[in-house]
N, C-alpha and C positions, 0 to 999 in steps of 0.2 A: 469297405464293406466286406464282411467275411464271406467265405465261399458257401457255407450252408445257407446263410440268409439270401445270398444272390441266387442260389439254386431254387429256393422257395419262391422268390420274386419272379424269376424267369419262368418257372413252371406255372405260376398263377397267370402271368401275362400270356403264355401260350394257350392256356385253357380259355382265358377271356377272348383271345383272338378268334378262336374257332367256335365260341358259343355266343357271346354277347355282341362282339364287333361284327361278326359275319351276319348276324340276324338284323342288326340295326344299321348296316352300312348304307349311307345316304345315296350313293351312286352305284351300288352293286359291287363295289370294291372295298374290302376292309383293309385298314392300314396295318402294317406289320410293325407294331411297337417293339416287339422282341428284337427286331433287327437294329433298331435305334439304341436300345439299352445295351445290347451286345457290342455295338460299335464303341460305346463309351467304355465298356469293360475292357475291350481289346486295346484301348489306349493306355491301360494301367497294367496289363499282364503281358507275359512273354508270348512269342509266336506259337510255341507248343501248347501253352495253356489256352490261348485263344482258339486254336484249332480244335482242342478237346471240347471246349464249350460249344463251339459251332457244330461239331459232329454230334454231340449229345442232344442238343436242342433241335438240330436239324432232323434227327430221327424222331424226336417227339412230335415235331410239326408234321412229318411225313405220316406218322401213325394217326394223328388227330385229323389231318386233312385227307387221309386215304389216298395219298400219292405214292408213286414208286419209292422204295426206300433209298435214301441217299440224295434225293433231288434237292431238298432244301439245304442240305449240307454243302453240296456243290455250288448252289446258288449263292451261299453266304461266304464262300472263300474269298472273293474279291473284296468283300467288306472288311475281312481281317487284314488283307494286304493294304487297303486304303487307310486303316487305322494305325498301321505301324509307323509312318512318318511322324505322327503326333506323339507316339511313344518315345521316339528318339529325342524329341525336343519338346518337353512338356510346357516350357515357358512360352512356346510359340502357338499354343492353342488359343485361337480367337474364334468368335462365333462364325465369321465368314468362311474361314478355312474348314471348319467342322461342317458347316452347311453344304459347302461345295463337295466335300468328300462323301458325305452321307447321300447327297443327291445322286452322285455318280454310282455309288454302291447300290442304292435302292433302285435306281433305274435299271441297272444290270440284273439285279435280283428279280425284279418284277418281270422284266422282259424274258429272262431265262425260264422262269416258272411258267409264263404264258406260252412260250414255244413248246416246252415239254408237255404241257397239258393239251396242246393241240389247237388252241384257239387264240391266235395272235390278234388282239384288238389293241391298237396303240392308244386309243382314247382311254381305255380302262387302265392300261399300264401307266399313262401319265397322271390320271386321276389318283391312282393308288400311290404313286410316288409323291405327288403333292400332299396327299393326306398324311403320309409319313413325315414329310418335311414340316408339317404343322406342329408335330409333337417334338421336334428337335429342340426348340428354345426351352420348352418345359423340362425335358430330360437334361438338357445342358445346365440349366439353373440348379436342378437337384444334384447333378454330378459335381458342379463347382462347390455347392454347399457341403456335400459329403466329404470331398477331398480337400476343401479349403485352399484352392489354388488362387 
């Protein structure tokens, strides 16, 4: 996927996250699909490019969510680091390893944002993490289809 097309897709997902998903969140916690899509992009790009994507869209999420600047970027750095082993061995990408790595990264991301915002509710963190993991097979299938692995 080309970078301009990915930029438009990620921008649309970030806008959807704070407009549609936040309004119709079933348990009060909207899933962060942008995190899942960025995870798969980080498996295809270098560490520097991955950090640039995370920084850029972390700032976009901060502005849309009216959070302190840089909080989403800091929360997504472990996601970049979790994706790097899959980059080194692309033939080893299987659904279970991807699901486990995304689960750890999403749990950290949600917990970090919850602590920074001041209201640590572990039930909401777990609900949001599970909701993100529901989207992993869908994004994984699209990812495999695009890159034909």
